[in-house]
Backbone as JSON Lines, residues from 0, in Angstrom:
{"i":0,"aa":"M","n":[3.66,7.82,17.32],"ca":[2.51,6.95,17.12],"c":[2.45,6.52,15.66]}
{"i":1,"aa":"V","n":[2.14,5.26,15.45],"ca":[2.04,4.69,14.12],"c":[0.57,4.64,13.72]}
{"i":2,"aa":"H","n":[0.28,4.9,12.45],"ca":[-1.08,4.87,11.93],"c":[-1.16,3.86,10.79]}
{"i":3,"aa":"H","n":[-2.33,3.21,10.66],"ca":[-2.53,2.2,9.62],"c":[-3.82,2.49,8.86]}
{"i":4,"aa":"Y","n":[-3.75,2.31,7.54],"ca":[-4.9,2.6,6.68],"c":[-5.01,1.56,5.58]}
{"i":5,"aa":"K","n":[-6.25,1.32,5.14],"ca":[-6.53,0.46,4.0],"c":[-7.57,1.17,3.15]}
{"i":6,"aa":"R","n":[-7.22,1.43,1.89],"ca":[-8.11,2.21,1.03],"c":[-8.19,1.59,-0.36]}
{"i":7,"aa":"R","n":[-9.38,1.54,-0.89],"ca":[-9.62,1.0,-2.23],"c":[-9.3,2.06,-3.28]}
{"i":8,"aa":"W","n":[-8.61,1.67,-4.34],"ca":[-8.35,2.54,-5.47],"c":[-9.14,1.96,-6.64]}
{"i":9,"aa":"N","n":[-10.23,2.63,-7.02],"ca":[-11.17,2.12,-8.02],"c":[-10.82,2.55,-9.44]}
{"i":10,"aa":"E","n":[-9.55,2.63,-9.72],"ca":[-9.07,2.93,-11.06],"c":[-7.88,2.02,-11.32]}
{"i":11,"aa":"S","n":[-7.67,1.69,-12.6],"ca":[-6.48,0.92,-12.93],"c":[-5.28,1.85,-12.98]}
{"i":12,"aa":"R","n":[-4.11,1.3,-13.14],"ca":[-2.87,2.07,-13.05],"c":[-2.69,3.09,-14.17]}
{"i":13,"aa":"G","n":[-3.19,2.79,-15.36],"ca":[-3.02,3.71,-16.49],"c":[-1.61,3.68,-17.07]}
{"i":14,"aa":"D","n":[-0.9,2.57,-16.86],"ca":[0.46,2.43,-17.41],"c":[0.6,1.06,-18.06]}
{"i":15,"aa":"D","n":[1.82,0.58,-18.24],"ca":[2.06,-0.72,-18.87],"c":[1.45,-1.89,-18.09]}
{"i":16,"aa":"F","n":[1.11,-1.65,-16.82],"ca":[0.56,-2.7,-15.96],"c":[-0.92,-2.48,-15.69]}
{"i":17,"aa":"D","n":[-1.57,-1.77,-16.57],"ca":[-2.99,-1.44,-16.45],"c":[-3.87,-2.68,-16.33]}
{"i":18,"aa":"S","n":[-3.45,-3.77,-16.94],"ca":[-4.25,-5.0,-16.92],"c":[-4.34,-5.62,-15.53]}
{"i":19,"aa":"W","n":[-3.55,-5.15,-14.57],"ca":[-3.63,-5.65,-13.21],"c":[-4.96,-5.3,-12.57]}
{"i":20,"aa":"G","n":[-5.62,-4.25,-13.07],"ca":[-6.93,-3.86,-12.56],"c":[-6.86,-2.88,-11.4]}
{"i":21,"aa":"E","n":[-7.95,-2.82,-10.67],"ca":[-8.06,-1.93,-9.51],"c":[-7.32,-2.53,-8.33]}
{"i":22,"aa":"S","n":[-7.24,-1.78,-7.22],"ca":[-6.39,-2.27,-6.13],"c":[-6.82,-1.75,-4.76]}
{"i":23,"aa":"W","n":[-6.27,-2.43,-3.76],"ca":[-6.32,-1.98,-2.37],"c":[-4.94,-1.45,-2.02]}
{"i":24,"aa":"W","n":[-4.89,-0.34,-1.31],"ca":[-3.63,0.24,-0.86],"c":[-3.63,0.25,0.66]}
{"i":25,"aa":"L","n":[-2.53,-0.22,1.23],"ca":[-2.36,-0.22,2.68],"c":[-1.15,0.63,3.03]}
{"i":26,"aa":"F","n":[-1.28,1.41,4.08],"ca":[-0.2,2.28,4.52],"c":[0.03,2.14,6.01]}
{"i":27,"aa":"E","n":[1.29,2.16,6.41],"ca":[1.69,2.36,7.79],"c":[2.47,3.67,7.78]}
{"i":28,"aa":"T","n":[2.05,4.64,8.6],"ca":[2.71,5.94,8.62],"c":[3.28,6.25,9.99]}
{"i":29,"aa":"D","n":[4.2,7.21,9.99],"ca":[4.74,7.7,11.25],"c":[3.85,8.83,11.78]}
{"i":30,"aa":"D","n":[4.31,9.51,12.83],"ca":[3.54,10.61,13.43],"c":[3.25,11.76,12.47]}
{"i":31,"aa":"D","n":[4.1,11.92,11.48],"ca":[3.92,12.98,10.48],"c":[3.13,12.48,9.28]}
{"i":32,"aa":"F","n":[2.58,11.28,9.4],"ca":[1.76,10.65,8.36],"c":[2.54,10.35,7.08]}
{"i":33,"aa":"R","n":[3.85,10.22,7.2],"ca":[4.68,9.8,6.07],"c":[4.68,8.28,6.02]}
{"i":34,"aa":"P","n":[4.38,7.69,4.85],"ca":[4.37,6.24,4.74],"c":[5.73,5.62,5.08]}
{"i":35,"aa":"Q","n":[5.68,4.6,5.93],"ca":[6.86,3.83,6.29],"c":[6.82,2.45,5.64]}
{"i":36,"aa":"R","n":[5.61,1.95,5.49],"ca":[5.37,0.7,4.76],"c":[4.13,0.92,3.9]}
{"i":37,"aa":"Q","n":[4.17,0.37,2.7],"ca":[3.06,0.54,1.76],"c":[2.9,-0.76,1.0]}
{"i":38,"aa":"M","n":[1.66,-1.18,0.84],"ca":[1.35,-2.41,0.13],"c":[0.22,-2.14,-0.85]}
{"i":39,"aa":"E","n":[0.35,-2.67,-2.06],"ca":[-0.67,-2.54,-3.09],"c":[-1.09,-3.95,-3.49]}
{"i":40,"aa":"I","n":[-2.38,-4.24,-3.4],"ca":[-2.91,-5.55,-3.75],"c":[-3.86,-5.37,-4.92]}
{"i":41,"aa":"Y","n":[-3.47,-5.87,-6.07],"ca":[-4.24,-5.68,-7.3],"c":[-5.24,-6.81,-7.52]}
{"i":42,"aa":"D","n":[-6.35,-6.48,-8.17],"ca":[-7.39,-7.47,-8.45],"c":[-6.86,-8.63,-9.29]}
{"i":43,"aa":"G","n":[-5.83,-8.4,-10.1],"ca":[-5.22,-9.44,-10.91],"c":[-4.32,-10.38,-10.13]}
{"i":44,"aa":"G","n":[-4.13,-10.13,-8.82],"ca":[-3.33,-11.0,-7.97],"c":[-1.93,-10.48,-7.67]}
{"i":45,"aa":"Q","n":[-1.51,-9.42,-8.3],"ca":[-0.19,-8.87,-8.05],"c":[-0.17,-8.13,-6.71]}
{"i":46,"aa":"V","n":[0.95,-8.26,-6.02],"ca":[1.12,-7.62,-4.72],"c":[2.48,-6.92,-4.72]}
{"i":47,"aa":"L","n":[2.47,-5.65,-4.37],"ca":[3.7,-4.87,-4.26],"c":[3.86,-4.41,-2.82]}
{"i":48,"aa":"R","n":[5.11,-4.44,-2.33],"ca":[5.4,-3.96,-0.99],"c":[6.59,-3.02,-1.04]}
{"i":49,"aa":"Y","n":[6.47,-1.92,-0.32],"ca":[7.56,-0.95,-0.22],"c":[7.78,-0.58,1.24]}
{"i":50,"aa":"H","n":[9.04,-0.37,1.6],"ca":[9.44,-0.04,2.96],"c":[10.85,0.54,2.87]}
{"i":51,"aa":"P","n":[11.42,1.03,3.97],"ca":[12.73,1.69,3.9],"c":[13.85,0.84,3.28]}
{"i":52,"aa":"E","n":[13.77,-0.47,3.38],"ca":[14.8,-1.33,2.8],"c":[14.5,-1.68,1.34]}
{"i":53,"aa":"H","n":[13.3,-1.36,0.88],"ca":[12.89,-1.59,-0.52],"c":[12.0,-0.42,-0.93]}
{"i":54,"aa":"I","n":[12.62,0.68,-1.27],"ca":[11.89,1.92,-1.53],"c":[11.22,1.92,-2.89]}
{"i":55,"aa":"E","n":[11.86,1.31,-3.9],"ca":[11.26,1.33,-5.23],"c":[11.73,0.13,-6.05]}
{"i":56,"aa":"D","n":[10.99,-0.11,-7.13],"ca":[11.34,-1.14,-8.09],"c":[10.76,-0.75,-9.44]}
{"i":57,"aa":"A","n":[10.73,-1.66,-10.38],"ca":[10.24,-1.35,-11.73],"c":[8.75,-1.07,-11.78]}
{"i":58,"aa":"Y","n":[8.02,-1.36,-10.7],"ca":[6.57,-1.22,-10.69],"c":[6.07,0.01,-9.93]}
{"i":59,"aa":"G","n":[6.9,0.56,-9.05],"ca":[6.45,1.69,-8.25],"c":[7.44,2.02,-7.15]}
{"i":60,"aa":"Q","n":[6.93,2.75,-6.14],"ca":[7.8,3.17,-5.05],"c":[6.99,3.53,-3.82]}
{"i":61,"aa":"L","n":[7.7,3.6,-2.7],"ca":[7.12,4.07,-1.45],"c":[6.77,5.54,-1.61]}
{"i":62,"aa":"S","n":[5.54,5.9,-1.27],"ca":[5.11,7.28,-1.39],"c":[5.99,8.2,-0.57]}
{"i":63,"aa":"E","n":[6.36,9.33,-1.16],"ca":[7.18,10.32,-0.48],"c":[6.32,11.42,0.14]}
{"i":64,"aa":"V","n":[5.04,11.41,-0.14],"ca":[4.13,12.48,0.28],"c":[3.37,12.04,1.53]}
{"i":65,"aa":"P","n":[3.33,12.86,2.57],"ca":[2.54,12.51,3.75],"c":[1.06,12.37,3.38]}
{"i":66,"aa":"L","n":[0.38,11.44,4.05],"ca":[-1.06,11.28,3.85],"c":[-1.78,12.4,4.58]}
{"i":67,"aa":"D","n":[-2.93,12.78,4.07],"ca":[-3.77,13.78,4.72],"c":[-4.58,13.06,5.8]}
{"i":68,"aa":"P","n":[-4.32,13.32,7.08],"ca":[-4.99,12.57,8.15],"c":[-6.51,12.7,8.1]}
{"i":69,"aa":"A","n":[-7.02,13.85,7.73],"ca":[-8.48,14.02,7.66],"c":[-9.07,13.19,6.53]}
{"i":70,"aa":"E","n":[-8.4,13.16,5.41],"ca":[-8.88,12.39,4.26],"c":[-8.82,10.88,4.53]}
{"i":71,"aa":"F","n":[-7.79,10.43,5.23],"ca":[-7.59,9.0,5.44],"c":[-8.25,8.45,6.71]}
{"i":72,"aa":"E","n":[-8.74,9.3,7.59],"ca":[-9.34,8.83,8.84],"c":[-10.42,7.77,8.62]}
{"i":73,"aa":"P","n":[-11.31,7.89,7.64],"ca":[-12.34,6.85,7.45],"c":[-11.76,5.48,7.05]}
{"i":74,"aa":"F","n":[-10.48,5.45,6.68],"ca":[-9.87,4.22,6.2],"c":[-8.89,3.62,7.21]}
{"i":75,"aa":"R","n":[-8.94,4.11,8.44],"ca":[-8.05,3.62,9.49],"c":[-8.37,2.15,9.8]}
{"i":76,"aa":"I","n":[-7.31,1.37,9.98],"ca":[-7.46,-0.03,10.4],"c":[-6.53,-0.27,11.58]}
{"i":77,"aa":"S","n":[-6.69,-1.41,12.21],"ca":[-5.85,-1.75,13.36],"c":[-4.47,-2.22,12.89]}
{"i":78,"aa":"R","n":[-3.53,-2.14,13.79],"ca":[-2.18,-2.67,13.51],"c":[-2.28,-4.16,13.19]}
{"i":79,"aa":"E","n":[-3.13,-4.86,13.91],"ca":[-3.28,-6.3,13.71],"c":[-3.75,-6.62,12.29]}
{"i":80,"aa":"E","n":[-4.74,-5.87,11.81],"ca":[-5.23,-6.11,10.45],"c":[-4.13,-5.8,9.43]}
{"i":81,"aa":"F","n":[-3.42,-4.7,9.62],"ca":[-2.34,-4.36,8.71],"c":[-1.29,-5.47,8.69]}
{"i":82,"aa":"E","n":[-0.86,-5.93,9.86],"ca":[0.17,-6.97,9.93],"c":[-0.31,-8.27,9.31]}
{"i":83,"aa":"R","n":[-1.58,-8.6,9.51],"ca":[-2.14,-9.83,8.91],"c":[-2.08,-9.75,7.39]}
{"i":84,"aa":"L","n":[-2.48,-8.63,6.83],"ca":[-2.45,-8.46,5.38],"c":[-1.02,-8.36,4.86]}
{"i":85,"aa":"W","n":[-0.16,-7.65,5.58],"ca":[1.23,-7.5,5.16],"c":[1.91,-8.86,5.04]}
{"i":86,"aa":"S","n":[1.62,-9.75,5.97],"ca":[2.31,-11.05,5.98],"c":[1.58,-12.14,5.19]}
{"i":87,"aa":"S","n":[0.37,-11.86,4.72],"ca":[-0.42,-12.91,4.09],"c":[-0.23,-13.05,2.59]}
{"i":88,"aa":"S","n":[0.24,-12.02,1.91],"ca":[0.34,-12.05,0.46],"c":[1.79,-11.98,0.02]}
{"i":89,"aa":"A","n":[2.15,-12.86,-0.9],"ca":[3.52,-12.86,-1.41],"c":[3.75,-11.67,-2.31]}
{"i":90,"aa":"P","n":[4.92,-11.03,-2.22],"ca":[5.2,-9.92,-3.13],"c":[5.31,-10.4,-4.58]}
{"i":91,"aa":"L","n":[5.16,-9.47,-5.49],"ca":[5.26,-9.76,-6.91],"c":[6.57,-10.48,-7.19]}
{"i":92,"aa":"G","n":[6.49,-11.54,-7.99],"ca":[7.69,-12.28,-8.36],"c":[7.95,-13.49,-7.47]}
{"i":93,"aa":"I","n":[7.22,-13.59,-6.35],"ca":[7.42,-14.73,-5.45],"c":[6.29,-15.74,-5.59]}
{"i":94,"aa":"R","n":[5.18,-15.34,-6.11],"ca":[4.02,-16.24,-6.27],"c":[4.36,-17.44,-7.08]}
């Protein structure tokens, strides 16, 4: 079973890209709650996407840590919402 989540991160990155601001994080996980697809949408307009064919880049990487299902349950979204958001924003460098 696949799980989908959307969660707000109300802190900036704290690195060289701190000016991007706060962000929304989207996850698609497998049955073990390991992220299979991950998307970060920053208030500054930057969008990062990670998946098995693009695990990392100069800005970040696909999380290697399983999500805590109890912690993330309030942030569950439908597959349709995840797919709509995944396909609606251009990744960084394509805008």
